[in-house]
LUMDRENFI-492903 format. One record per residue: residue number from 1; residue in one letter; x, y, z of N, C-alpha, C, CB in turn. Coordinates in steps of 0.05 Angstrom, whole numbers, always signed. Glycine has a CB too. Example, Ala and Ser with C-alpha at 12.3 -4.5 7.8 and 13.67 -1.06 7.14 Angstrom:
// residues 2
(1, 'A', (+264, -114, +156), (+246, -90, +156), (+264, -66, +156), (+226, -89, +181))
(2, 'S', (+257, -45, +142), (+273, -21, +143), (+258, +1, +157), (+282, -12, +114))
END
This chain:
// residues 256
(1, 'M', (+17, -24, +0), (+0, +0, +0), (+17, +25, +0), (-19, +0, +25))
(2, 'K', (+39, +24, +17), (+56, +48, +18), (+71, +52, -9), (+77, +44, +41))
(3, 'Q', (+78, +29, -21), (+91, +31, -47), (+73, +43, -68), (+101, +4, -56))
(4, 'I', (+48, +35, -68), (+28, +46, -87), (+24, +76, -82), (+1, +32, -85))
(5, 'L', (+23, +84, -56), (+19, +112, -49), (+43, +128, -58), (+14, +115, -19))
(6, 'S', (+67, +116, -54), (+91, +130, -62), (+92, +135, -92), (+116, +114, -54))
(7, 'F', (+84, +115, -108), (+83, +118, -137), (+63, +139, -145), (+77, +91, -151))
(8, 'F', (+40, +140, -131), (+19, +159, -136), (+29, +188, -132), (-6, +153, -119))
(9, 'V', (+43, +192, -108), (+53, +218, -102), (+74, +227, -122), (+65, +218, -73))
(10, 'M', (+91, +208, -129), (+112, +215, -149), (+100, +222, -176), (+131, +190, -153))
(11, 'G', (+80, +208, -184), (+66, +214, -209), (+53, +241, -209), (+46, +193, -216))
(12, 'L', (+41, +247, -185), (+28, +273, -182), (+48, +296, -184), (+13, +275, -155))
(13, 'L', (+71, +292, -172), (+92, +313, -173), (+102, +317, -202), (+115, +305, -155))
(14, 'V', (+105, +295, -216), (+113, +297, -244), (+92, +312, -261), (+118, +270, -256))
(15, 'F', (+67, +306, -256), (+45, +319, -270), (+45, +349, -265), (+17, +307, -262))
(16, 'V', (+48, +356, -239), (+48, +385, -231), (+71, +399, -244), (+48, +388, -201))
(17, 'S', (+95, +386, -244), (+118, +398, -256), (+115, +403, -286), (+143, +381, -251))
(18, 'V', (+104, +383, -300), (+99, +386, -328), (+79, +408, -334), (+90, +360, -341))
(19, 'A', (+58, +409, -317), (+37, +429, -320), (+48, +457, -317), (+14, +425, -300))
(20, 'C', (+66, +460, -297), (+79, +486, -292), (+96, +494, -315), (+96, +485, -266))
(21, 'V', (+111, +475, -326), (+128, +481, -349), (+111, +490, -373), (+145, +457, -357))
(22, 'L', (+90, +475, -378), (+72, +482, -401), (+59, +509, -397), (+51, +461, -405))
(23, 'S', (+51, +514, -371), (+38, +540, -365), (+57, +563, -370), (+28, +540, -337))
(24, 'C', (+83, +559, -360), (+102, +580, -364), (+109, +585, -393), (+128, +573, -348))
(25, 'S', (+111, +563, -409), (+117, +565, -437), (+94, +579, -452), (+123, +538, -449))
(26, 'D', (+70, +574, -443), (+47, +587, -456), (+47, +617, -450), (+21, +575, -446))
(27, 'A', (+58, +625, -427), (+57, +653, -419), (+79, +670, -434), (+61, +656, -389))
(28, 'Y', (+99, +656, -446), (+121, +670, -459), (+124, +660, -488), (+147, +667, -443))
(29, 'R', (+136, +676, -504), (+145, +668, -530), (+174, +678, -534), (+126, +678, -553))
(30, 'T', (+189, +663, -549), (+217, +670, -553), (+220, +685, -580), (+236, +646, -553))
(31, 'I', (+232, +708, -579), (+236, +724, -603), (+266, +730, -607), (+220, +751, -602))
(32, 'E', (+273, +736, -632), (+301, +743, -638), (+303, +774, -640), (+311, +729, -664))
(33, 'V', (+320, +786, -624), (+323, +815, -624), (+350, +821, -636), (+321, +826, -595))
(34, 'S', (+350, +838, -657), (+375, +845, -671), (+379, +875, -671), (+374, +835, -700))
(35, 'L', (+404, +883, -675), (+411, +912, -678), (+415, +918, -707), (+438, +918, -662))
(36, 'E', (+404, +942, -715), (+406, +950, -743), (+433, +963, -748), (+383, +969, -750))
(37, 'G', (+448, +952, -766), (+473, +964, -774), (+493, +969, -752), (+467, +990, -787))
(38, 'Q', (+511, +987, -756), (+531, +994, -736), (+526, +1022, -725), (+559, +993, -749))
(39, 'H', (+535, +1026, -700), (+535, +1053, -689), (+556, +1069, -704), (+540, +1052, -658))
(40, 'P', (+552, +1095, -708), (+571, +1111, -723), (+599, +1110, -711), (+562, +1140, -724))
(41, 'W', (+601, +1108, -685), (+628, +1108, -672), (+641, +1080, -676), (+626, +1114, -643))
(42, 'E', (+626, +1059, -680), (+637, +1034, -686), (+651, +1035, -713), (+616, +1012, -686))
(43, 'S', (+638, +1048, -732), (+650, +1051, -759), (+675, +1068, -758), (+629, +1063, -778))
(44, 'T', (+674, +1089, -742), (+697, +1107, -740), (+721, +1094, -727), (+689, +1132, -725))
(45, 'C', (+716, +1079, -706), (+738, +1067, -691), (+745, +1039, -702), (+730, +1064, -662))
(46, 'H', (+730, +1029, -721), (+735, +1003, -733), (+736, +981, -712), (+762, +1004, -748))
(47, 'R', (+718, +983, -693), (+715, +962, -673), (+687, +962, -662), (+736, +966, -649))
(48, 'P', (+675, +938, -657), (+648, +936, -646), (+647, +944, -617), (+637, +908, -650))
(49, 'M', (+625, +954, -608), (+621, +961, -580), (+604, +941, -566), (+609, +989, -578))
(50, 'W', (+606, +940, -540), (+587, +923, -525), (+562, +940, -519), (+600, +913, -498))
(51, 'Y', (+540, +926, -514), (+514, +939, -509), (+501, +928, -483), (+495, +935, -533))
(52, 'T', (+485, +944, -471), (+467, +935, -450), (+438, +935, -461), (+469, +954, -425))
(53, 'L', (+427, +911, -462), (+399, +908, -472), (+380, +909, -449), (+396, +881, -488))
(54, 'V', (+360, +926, -450), (+341, +930, -428), (+313, +927, -441), (+344, +958, -414))
(55, 'W', (+295, +911, -427), (+268, +909, -437), (+248, +908, -414), (+265, +884, -455))
(56, 'T', (+223, +917, -420), (+203, +918, -399), (+192, +890, -393), (+179, +936, -408))
(57, 'D', (+185, +885, -367), (+176, +859, -359), (+146, +858, -356), (+189, +850, -333))
(58, 'G', (+132, +880, -361), (+103, +881, -359), (+93, +887, -331), (+91, +856, -368))
(59, 'K', (+111, +890, -312), (+103, +895, -284), (+114, +921, -273), (+112, +871, -266))
(60, 'G', (+124, +938, -291), (+137, +962, -282), (+167, +960, -278), (+124, +972, -257))
(61, 'G', (+177, +935, -282), (+206, +930, -278), (+219, +925, -305), (+210, +907, -260))
(62, 'F', (+245, +917, -304), (+260, +914, -328), (+278, +889, -326), (+277, +938, -334))
(63, 'Q', (+284, +877, -349), (+303, +856, -351), (+328, +868, -366), (+292, +831, -366))
(64, 'R', (+351, +858, -359), (+376, +868, -371), (+394, +845, -380), (+391, +886, -352))
(65, 'L', (+408, +850, -402), (+427, +830, -412), (+451, +845, -425), (+413, +812, -433))
(66, 'H', (+475, +836, -417), (+499, +847, -429), (+505, +833, -455), (+523, +843, -409))
(67, 'L', (+509, +849, -476), (+516, +838, -502), (+546, +844, -508), (+498, +850, -525))
(68, 'D', (+561, +823, -510), (+590, +826, -515), (+595, +841, -541), (+604, +799, -515))
(69, 'A', (+618, +854, -543), (+625, +868, -568), (+624, +848, -592), (+653, +880, -566))
(70, 'G', (+610, +857, -612), (+606, +840, -636), (+581, +824, -637), (+629, +821, -638))
(71, 'T', (+566, +822, -614), (+541, +808, -614), (+519, +826, -625), (+534, +799, -585))
(72, 'R', (+506, +817, -646), (+486, +834, -660), (+458, +824, -657), (+493, +837, -689))
(73, 'S', (+454, +800, -647), (+427, +789, -643), (+427, +770, -619), (+417, +775, -669))
(74, 'V', (+403, +766, -607), (+400, +749, -584), (+371, +740, -583), (+409, +763, -558))
(75, 'S', (+367, +716, -572), (+340, +706, -568), (+330, +712, -540), (+339, +675, -573))
(76, 'I', (+306, +723, -538), (+295, +733, -512), (+267, +722, -508), (+296, +764, -511))
(77, 'P', (+261, +710, -485), (+233, +703, -479), (+218, +728, -470), (+231, +680, -458))
(78, 'V', (+195, +733, -482), (+179, +757, -474), (+150, +748, -467), (+178, +778, -498))
(79, 'P', (+137, +764, -450), (+109, +757, -442), (+91, +759, -467), (+99, +776, -420))
(80, 'R', (+72, +740, -468), (+52, +741, -489), (+31, +762, -482), (+39, +713, -493))
(81, 'G', (+17, +772, -503), (-6, +789, -499), (-1, +818, -490), (-23, +777, -479))
(82, 'M', (+24, +827, -493), (+30, +855, -485), (+53, +866, -502), (+37, +857, -455))
(83, 'D', (+55, +892, -504), (+77, +905, -517), (+102, +903, -499), (+71, +934, -524))
(84, 'V', (+124, +897, -511), (+150, +895, -496), (+169, +915, -509), (+162, +866, -497))
(85, 'V', (+179, +934, -492), (+196, +956, -502), (+225, +949, -498), (+188, +982, -488))
(86, 'F', (+241, +951, -519), (+270, +945, -518), (+287, +970, -523), (+276, +923, -539))
(87, 'C', (+308, +972, -507), (+329, +992, -512), (+356, +978, -510), (+327, +1016, -492))
(88, 'A', (+373, +983, -530), (+401, +973, -529), (+420, +996, -528), (+407, +954, -554))
(89, 'Y', (+433, +999, -505), (+450, +1022, -500), (+480, +1016, -507), (+448, +1031, -470))
(90, 'P', (+491, +1029, -527), (+519, +1024, -534), (+537, +1033, -510), (+527, +1040, -560))
(91, 'L', (+555, +1016, -502), (+573, +1021, -479), (+557, +1026, -454), (+591, +1044, -485))
(92, 'G', (+531, +1019, -454), (+515, +1022, -430), (+507, +1051, -424), (+529, +1012, -407))
(93, 'E', (+514, +1070, -442), (+509, +1098, -435), (+500, +1116, -459), (+533, +1110, -423))
(94, 'L', (+508, +1108, -483), (+500, +1125, -506), (+471, +1122, -512), (+517, +1117, -531))
(95, 'E', (+460, +1140, -528), (+432, +1139, -534), (+425, +1112, -548), (+424, +1162, -553))
(96, 'P', (+402, +1100, -541), (+398, +1072, -548), (+387, +1068, -577), (+379, +1060, -529))
(97, 'F', (+392, +1044, -587), (+376, +1033, -608), (+351, +1023, -594), (+391, +1009, -624))
(98, 'G', (+328, +1024, -607), (+303, +1016, -594), (+282, +1005, -612), (+292, +1039, -578))
(99, 'G', (+261, +995, -600), (+238, +985, -614), (+218, +972, -595), (+247, +964, -635))
(100, 'V', (+195, +965, -605), (+174, +953, -588), (+163, +928, -603), (+151, +973, -583))
(101, 'F', (+162, +906, -588), (+151, +882, -599), (+121, +881, -592), (+165, +856, -588))
(102, 'H', (+104, +882, -613), (+75, +882, -609), (+64, +854, -609), (+62, +899, -632))
(103, 'P', (+45, +847, -591), (+36, +820, -588), (+23, +808, -613), (+16, +818, -566))
(104, 'L', (+14, +824, -631), (+1, +814, -655), (+20, +810, -679), (-22, +832, -663))
(105, 'Y', (+45, +817, -674), (+65, +812, -696), (+67, +782, -701), (+93, +824, -688))
(106, 'A', (+65, +775, -726), (+66, +746, -733), (+95, +735, -731), (+55, +742, -761))
(107, 'E', (+114, +752, -740), (+142, +743, -739), (+153, +744, -711), (+159, +761, -758))
(108, 'S', (+170, +725, -705), (+182, +724, -678), (+210, +736, -679), (+184, +695, -668))
(109, 'R', (+213, +759, -693), (+238, +773, -693), (+233, +802, -696), (+256, +762, -717))
(110, 'M', (+252, +819, -686), (+249, +847, -689), (+277, +860, -691), (+234, +859, -664))
(111, 'T', (+278, +884, -702), (+303, +898, -705), (+302, +925, -690), (+310, +903, -735))
(112, 'L', (+322, +930, -673), (+324, +955, -659), (+339, +976, -675), (+337, +951, -631))
(113, 'T', (+328, +1000, -677), (+340, +1021, -694), (+346, +1046, -677), (+321, +1028, -717))
(114, 'Q', (+365, +1062, -687), (+370, +1088, -675), (+346, +1106, -677), (+395, +1101, -687))
(115, 'R', (+332, +1104, -700), (+309, +1121, -705), (+288, +1119, -684), (+297, +1114, -733))
(116, 'E', (+282, +1094, -675), (+261, +1089, -655), (+272, +1090, -626), (+248, +1063, -660))
(117, 'G', (+298, +1094, -624), (+311, +1093, -597), (+299, +1113, -578), (+340, +1098, -600))
(118, 'C', (+295, +1138, -587), (+285, +1159, -568), (+256, +1153, -559), (+286, +1186, -582))
(119, 'I', (+240, +1141, -577), (+213, +1134, -569), (+213, +1111, -549), (+196, +1126, -594))
(120, 'A', (+229, +1090, -555), (+231, +1068, -536), (+241, +1077, -509), (+250, +1046, -548))
(121, 'K', (+260, +1095, -508), (+270, +1106, -483), (+248, +1120, -468), (+294, +1125, -488))
(122, 'L', (+232, +1136, -482), (+209, +1149, -469), (+189, +1129, -458), (+195, +1168, -489))
(123, 'L', (+183, +1109, -473), (+164, +1089, -464), (+174, +1073, -440), (+157, +1069, -487))
(124, 'Q', (+199, +1068, -439), (+210, +1054, -415), (+209, +1072, -390), (+239, +1045, -420))
(125, 'T', (+213, +1098, -394), (+211, +1117, -372), (+182, +1118, -362), (+220, +1145, -381))
(126, 'L', (+163, +1119, -381), (+134, +1119, -373), (+126, +1093, -359), (+117, +1123, -398))
(127, 'S', (+138, +1071, -367), (+131, +1045, -356), (+138, +1044, -326), (+146, +1023, -370))
(128, 'K', (+158, +1059, -317), (+164, +1060, -289), (+141, +1072, -272), (+190, +1076, -284))
(129, 'T', (+127, +1091, -284), (+105, +1104, -271), (+79, +1088, -273), (+100, +1132, -283))
(130, 'A', (+73, +1078, -297), (+48, +1063, -301), (+53, +1043, -324), (+25, +1082, -309))
(131, 'A', (+57, +1018, -316), (+63, +997, -336), (+39, +990, -353), (+73, +972, -322))
(132, 'G', (+14, +993, -342), (-10, +985, -357), (-13, +997, -384), (-33, +992, -340))
(133, 'P', (-12, +1024, -386), (-15, +1037, -413), (+7, +1029, -433), (-16, +1067, -410))
(134, 'I', (+30, +1023, -423), (+52, +1015, -441), (+48, +986, -450), (+79, +1018, -427))
(135, 'N', (+39, +969, -432), (+34, +941, -439), (+13, +938, -462), (+25, +925, -415))
(136, 'C', (-7, +955, -461), (-28, +953, -481), (-27, +975, -502), (-56, +953, -467))
(137, 'L', (-4, +987, -505), (+0, +1009, -525), (-4, +998, -553), (+28, +1021, -521))
(138, 'N', (-18, +1013, -569), (-20, +1006, -597), (+4, +1017, -612), (-47, +1017, -610))
(139, 'Y', (+27, +1003, -611), (+52, +1014, -622), (+51, +1017, -652), (+75, +996, -614))
(140, 'P', (+39, +999, -667), (+38, +1004, -696), (+23, +1030, -703), (+23, +980, -710))
(141, 'M', (+3, +1037, -688), (-11, +1062, -692), (+7, +1086, -686), (-37, +1064, -675))
(142, 'L', (+21, +1084, -663), (+40, +1105, -655), (+61, +1109, -676), (+52, +1099, -627))
(143, 'L', (+72, +1087, -685), (+94, +1089, -705), (+84, +1101, -731), (+105, +1061, -711))
(144, 'S', (+59, +1095, -739), (+47, +1106, -763), (+44, +1136, -760), (+20, +1093, -769))
(145, 'L', (+35, +1145, -737), (+31, +1174, -732), (+58, +1188, -732), (+17, +1178, -705))
(146, 'L', (+78, +1177, -720), (+105, +1189, -719), (+116, +1191, -747), (+124, +1173, -701))
(147, 'D', (+113, +1170, -763), (+122, +1170, -791), (+109, +1193, -807), (+117, +1143, -804))
(148, 'D', (+83, +1195, -804), (+67, +1213, -820), (+73, +1242, -812), (+37, +1208, -816))
(149, 'I', (+76, +1248, -787), (+78, +1276, -777), (+108, +1285, -775), (+65, +1279, -750))
(150, 'L', (+125, +1268, -766), (+153, +1276, -761), (+172, +1267, -783), (+162, +1264, -735))
(151, 'G', (+165, +1248, -799), (+183, +1238, -819), (+205, +1221, -807), (+196, +1261, -835))
(152, 'D', (+230, +1225, -815), (+252, +1208, -806), (+262, +1214, -778), (+274, +1210, -826))
(153, 'D', (+258, +1238, -768), (+271, +1245, -743), (+251, +1247, -720), (+285, +1272, -746))
(154, 'F', (+249, +1225, -705), (+230, +1224, -683), (+240, +1240, -659), (+225, +1195, -674))
(155, 'R', (+265, +1249, -659), (+276, +1264, -636), (+262, +1291, -633), (+306, +1268, -640))
(156, 'T', (+248, +1301, -654), (+236, +1327, -652), (+208, +1327, -639), (+233, +1339, -680))
(157, 'V', (+199, +1303, -630), (+172, +1302, -618), (+172, +1315, -590), (+164, +1272, -615))
(158, 'D', (+149, +1327, -584), (+145, +1338, -557), (+139, +1315, -538), (+121, +1359, -557))
(159, 'V', (+159, +1306, -523), (+156, +1282, -507), (+137, +1286, -484), (+184, +1274, -496))
(160, 'N', (+134, +1311, -474), (+116, +1316, -452), (+87, +1312, -461), (+119, +1345, -442))
(161, 'R', (+79, +1323, -484), (+52, +1319, -493), (+47, +1290, -500), (+47, +1337, -518))
(162, 'L', (+65, +1278, -514), (+62, +1250, -522), (+60, +1232, -498), (+85, +1241, -541))
(163, 'G', (+78, +1235, -479), (+78, +1219, -455), (+52, +1221, -439), (+101, +1225, -438))
(164, 'K', (+42, +1246, -437), (+18, +1251, -422), (-6, +1237, -435), (+12, +1281, -420))
(165, 'D', (-8, +1238, -461), (-31, +1226, -475), (-29, +1195, -474), (-32, +1235, -504))
(166, 'I', (-5, +1185, -475), (-2, +1155, -473), (-11, +1146, -446), (+27, +1147, -478))
(167, 'L', (-3, +1159, -425), (-10, +1151, -398), (-40, +1154, -393), (+5, +1167, -377))
(168, 'N', (-53, +1174, -406), (-81, +1178, -403), (-98, +1161, -422), (-88, +1207, -407))
(169, 'G', (-85, +1146, -439), (-100, +1128, -458), (-114, +1143, -480), (-119, +1112, -443))
(170, 'V', (-104, +1167, -488), (-118, +1183, -508), (-99, +1189, -532), (-129, +1209, -496))
(171, 'L', (-83, +1169, -539), (-64, +1173, -561), (-80, +1179, -587), (-47, +1148, -565))
(172, 'S', (-72, +1200, -600), (-85, +1208, -625), (-65, +1225, -642), (-111, +1225, -620))
(173, 'R', (-74, +1234, -664), (-57, +1250, -681), (-48, +1276, -667), (-71, +1257, -708))
(174, 'Q', (-66, +1286, -650), (-60, +1311, -635), (-39, +1307, -614), (-85, +1322, -622))
(175, 'S', (-32, +1281, -608), (-12, +1276, -588), (+16, +1281, -599), (-14, +1247, -579))
(176, 'I', (+19, +1282, -625), (+45, +1285, -638), (+49, +1314, -646), (+48, +1267, -663))
(177, 'R', (+67, +1328, -631), (+74, +1356, -638), (+104, +1358, -642), (+64, +1375, -615))
(178, 'R', (+111, +1371, -664), (+139, +1374, -671), (+151, +1399, -658), (+143, +1374, -701))
(179, 'I', (+174, +1396, -645), (+188, +1419, -635), (+211, +1425, -654), (+199, +1413, -606))
(180, 'P', (+212, +1449, -666), (+233, +1455, -686), (+261, +1453, -673), (+228, +1483, -698))
(181, 'P', (+280, +1443, -688), (+308, +1443, -678), (+319, +1471, -675), (+326, +1427, -698))
(182, 'L', (+340, +1473, -659), (+353, +1499, -655), (+379, +1500, -671), (+359, +1503, -625))
(183, 'K', (+386, +1524, -679), (+411, +1528, -694), (+434, +1531, -674), (+409, +1552, -713))
(184, 'A', (+456, +1517, -679), (+479, +1518, -661), (+503, +1526, -678), (+484, +1491, -646))
(185, 'A', (+516, +1548, -670), (+541, +1557, -683), (+565, +1548, -666), (+541, +1588, -688))
(186, 'L', (+580, +1529, -675), (+603, +1518, -660), (+629, +1533, -667), (+605, +1488, -665))
(187, 'T', (+642, +1543, -646), (+668, +1557, -650), (+688, +1547, -629), (+664, +1587, -648))
(188, 'N', (+713, +1554, -633), (+734, +1549, -614), (+737, +1519, -607), (+729, +1564, -588))
(189, 'L', (+735, +1503, -628), (+738, +1474, -624), (+764, +1465, -637), (+714, +1458, -636))
(190, 'P', (+777, +1444, -627), (+801, +1433, -640), (+794, +1423, -669), (+813, +1410, -624))
(191, 'S', (+814, +1425, -686), (+810, +1416, -714), (+806, +1386, -715), (+834, +1425, -731))
(192, 'G', (+794, +1377, -738), (+791, +1349, -743), (+763, +1341, -749), (+801, +1333, -719))
(193, 'L', (+759, +1316, -753), (+732, +1305, -759), (+718, +1298, -734), (+734, +1280, -777))
(194, 'W', (+694, +1310, -730), (+677, +1305, -707), (+653, +1288, -716), (+668, +1331, -693))
(195, 'V', (+652, +1263, -707), (+632, +1244, -716), (+609, +1243, -697), (+645, +1216, -720))
(196, 'S', (+585, +1248, -707), (+561, +1247, -690), (+555, +1219, -680), (+537, +1259, -705))
(197, 'A', (+545, +1217, -656), (+537, +1191, -645), (+510, +1183, -656), (+536, +1191, -615))
(198, 'D', (+496, +1201, -670), (+469, +1195, -681), (+470, +1199, -711), (+448, +1213, -668))
(199, 'L', (+459, +1179, -725), (+459, +1181, -754), (+443, +1205, -765), (+447, +1155, -766))
(200, 'K', (+424, +1215, -749), (+407, +1237, -758), (+420, +1264, -754), (+380, +1236, -743))
(201, 'T', (+443, +1265, -740), (+457, +1290, -736), (+482, +1290, -753), (+464, +1294, -706))
(202, 'E', (+487, +1312, -768), (+509, +1313, -786), (+536, +1314, -772), (+506, +1337, -804))
(203, 'S', (+554, +1298, -781), (+582, +1300, -771), (+595, +1324, -786), (+598, +1274, -777))
(204, 'F', (+617, +1334, -775), (+629, +1358, -788), (+659, +1358, -785), (+617, +1383, -775))
(205, 'W', (+672, +1373, -803), (+701, +1375, -804), (+709, +1404, -798), (+712, +1367, -832))
(206, 'L', (+729, +1407, -780), (+739, +1434, -774), (+769, +1435, -781), (+735, +1440, -744))
(207, 'D', (+777, +1457, -792), (+806, +1462, -797), (+812, +1490, -789), (+813, +1457, -827))
(208, 'S', (+837, +1498, -792), (+846, +1524, -783), (+833, +1547, -797), (+876, +1526, -787))
(209, 'E', (+821, +1542, -820), (+808, +1563, -835), (+778, +1565, -830), (+813, +1559, -865))
(210, 'T', (+767, +1546, -815), (+739, +1546, -809), (+733, +1564, -785), (+728, +1517, -805))
(211, 'V', (+717, +1584, -789), (+710, +1602, -767), (+689, +1589, -748), (+700, +1629, -777))
(212, 'A', (+668, +1578, -760), (+647, +1566, -745), (+632, +1545, -762), (+627, +1588, -734))
(213, 'V', (+620, +1527, -748), (+603, +1506, -761), (+575, +1509, -750), (+614, +1478, -757))
(214, 'E', (+555, +1510, -767), (+527, +1513, -758), (+513, +1486, -761), (+513, +1535, -774))
(215, 'L', (+500, +1477, -739), (+485, +1453, -739), (+456, +1459, -731), (+497, +1432, -720))
(216, 'S', (+437, +1442, -740), (+409, +1443, -732), (+404, +1419, -714), (+390, +1443, -757))
(217, 'L', (+398, +1425, -688), (+397, +1403, -668), (+370, +1404, -653), (+420, +1406, -649))
(218, 'P', (+357, +1380, -650), (+333, +1379, -633), (+341, +1379, -604), (+318, +1353, -639))
(219, 'E', (+321, +1383, -587), (+326, +1384, -558), (+339, +1359, -548), (+300, +1390, -543))
(220, 'G', (+358, +1362, -529), (+370, +1338, -517), (+400, +1340, -518), (+361, +1313, -531))
(221, 'L', (+413, +1317, -512), (+442, +1315, -511), (+453, +1304, -537), (+452, +1298, -487))
(222, 'H', (+473, +1317, -548), (+485, +1308, -573), (+515, +1304, -569), (+480, +1328, -597))
(223, 'R', (+526, +1282, -579), (+554, +1275, -574), (+569, +1270, -600), (+555, +1250, -556))
(224, 'F', (+594, +1280, -601), (+611, +1278, -624), (+638, +1268, -616), (+613, +1305, -639))
(225, 'L', (+650, +1250, -632), (+676, +1238, -626), (+697, +1248, -646), (+674, +1208, -626))
(226, 'N', (+719, +1258, -635), (+742, +1264, -651), (+763, +1243, -645), (+754, +1293, -646))
(227, 'R', (+764, +1222, -662), (+780, +1199, -656), (+810, +1206, -656), (+775, +1177, -676))
(228, 'E', (+819, +1223, -675), (+847, +1229, -677), (+858, +1243, -652), (+852, +1247, -701))
(229, 'L', (+841, +1260, -640), (+850, +1274, -616), (+840, +1261, -590), (+840, +1303, -617))
(230, 'S', (+825, +1239, -592), (+814, +1225, -569), (+798, +1245, -552), (+836, +1212, -552))
(231, 'L', (+780, +1259, -565), (+763, +1279, -551), (+734, +1274, -558), (+771, +1307, -558))
(232, 'E', (+716, +1281, -540), (+687, +1280, -544), (+675, +1307, -539), (+674, +1258, -526))
(233, 'L', (+659, +1316, -558), (+644, +1341, -555), (+615, +1334, -547), (+644, +1358, -581))
(234, 'R', (+605, +1348, -526), (+578, +1344, -518), (+563, +1371, -521), (+576, +1334, -489))
(235, 'L', (+540, +1370, -533), (+523, +1393, -537), (+496, +1388, -524), (+519, +1401, -567))
(236, 'L', (+488, +1404, -505), (+463, +1401, -491), (+444, +1423, -501), (+466, +1402, -460))
(237, 'V', (+423, +1415, -515), (+404, +1434, -526), (+380, +1436, -507), (+394, +1425, -554))
(238, 'D', (+376, +1460, -495), (+355, +1466, -476), (+332, +1479, -491), (+365, +1483, -453))
(239, 'G', (+311, +1464, -496), (+288, +1475, -511), (+273, +1497, -497), (+269, +1453, -518))
(240, 'N', (+273, +1496, -470), (+259, +1516, -455), (+272, +1544, -457), (+257, +1508, -426))
(241, 'S', (+298, +1545, -453), (+312, +1570, -454), (+322, +1578, -482), (+335, +1570, -434))
(242, 'G', (+323, +1558, -500), (+333, +1563, -526), (+364, +1565, -527), (+322, +1589, -537))
(243, 'R', (+377, +1556, -505), (+406, +1557, -503), (+419, +1530, -509), (+414, +1567, -475))
(244, 'I', (+444, +1531, -518), (+459, +1507, -524), (+485, +1509, -508), (+464, +1504, -554))
(245, 'F', (+490, +1488, -492), (+514, +1487, -476), (+533, +1467, -488), (+507, +1479, -446))
(246, 'Q', (+559, +1474, -490), (+578, +1456, -502), (+602, +1453, -484), (+587, +1466, -529))
(247, 'Y', (+613, +1428, -483), (+639, +1424, -470), (+652, +1400, -482), (+634, +1419, -439))
(248, 'V', (+679, +1399, -479), (+695, +1378, -490), (+708, +1362, -467), (+718, +1390, -509))
(249, 'R', (+709, +1335, -471), (+719, +1317, -450), (+731, +1293, -464), (+697, +1310, -430))
(250, 'E', (+742, +1275, -447), (+751, +1250, -458), (+728, +1232, -464), (+770, +1236, -438))
(251, 'P', (+729, +1217, -486), (+707, +1198, -493), (+708, +1174, -474), (+710, +1189, -523))
(252, 'P', (+688, +1156, -476), (+689, +1131, -460), (+715, +1116, -465), (+665, +1113, -468))
(253, 'S', (+726, +1106, -443), (+753, +1093, -445), (+754, +1070, -465), (+761, +1083, -417))
(254, 'F', (+731, +1057, -470), (+731, +1035, -489), (+739, +1043, -516), (+703, +1023, -490))
(255, 'L', (+735, +1069, -523), (+741, +1078, -550), (+770, +1088, -553), (+722, +1101, -558))
(256, 'L', (+784, +1090, -531), (+811, +1101, -533), (+831, +1079, -541), (+820, +1113, -505))
END
């Protein structure tokens, strides 16, 4: 009798374990997440960078994964039935490549781009406050609106208006407002090629005969690398005051 009971208990444990595994597998799907192309500084330095991959867990928290230099894709289990927001930060600190995996996408793969990086970064910030609206965000609709109104450069969006409407569940065409870029006249910089960290911002060359270089920059932080001199230029565009602050420093040690 004890032997029969023992076999019964063992069988029950196996059944429960299998049920748990099946339940967990039903709750997640595995997707392949890839990075689009190279970061501009990777091309300039002729070496791949490492990345920190961050994605939403649907509960207001985040999962993180270190991607070794040269790793361009990885398989990730994500919750079913919700939008999952991804950001891949070059060297753990530069502006991210980004994207959102929508639950109705048929393909189990996605590509993170610099273009969508600023939007993904905003959505991850909002997720810390209220995960619900981000989990059920209609990302294909948002992407279509951004494409139609802003064109190629999503960095010009009014993040305050957009974020507010997303959290309130009233995303519409009126949620997308473009903030015009500011003109920046750069002077008193060392000579050489200054390579932008963002594909949407023009890199520039300075020599002894160049008095100033004028750039058109959206609000936020912009970074440029002068590889020959091992220097980094940072430009902070303040949309509220209309001022642009600039300073030069050493770049991340990985690039030296």
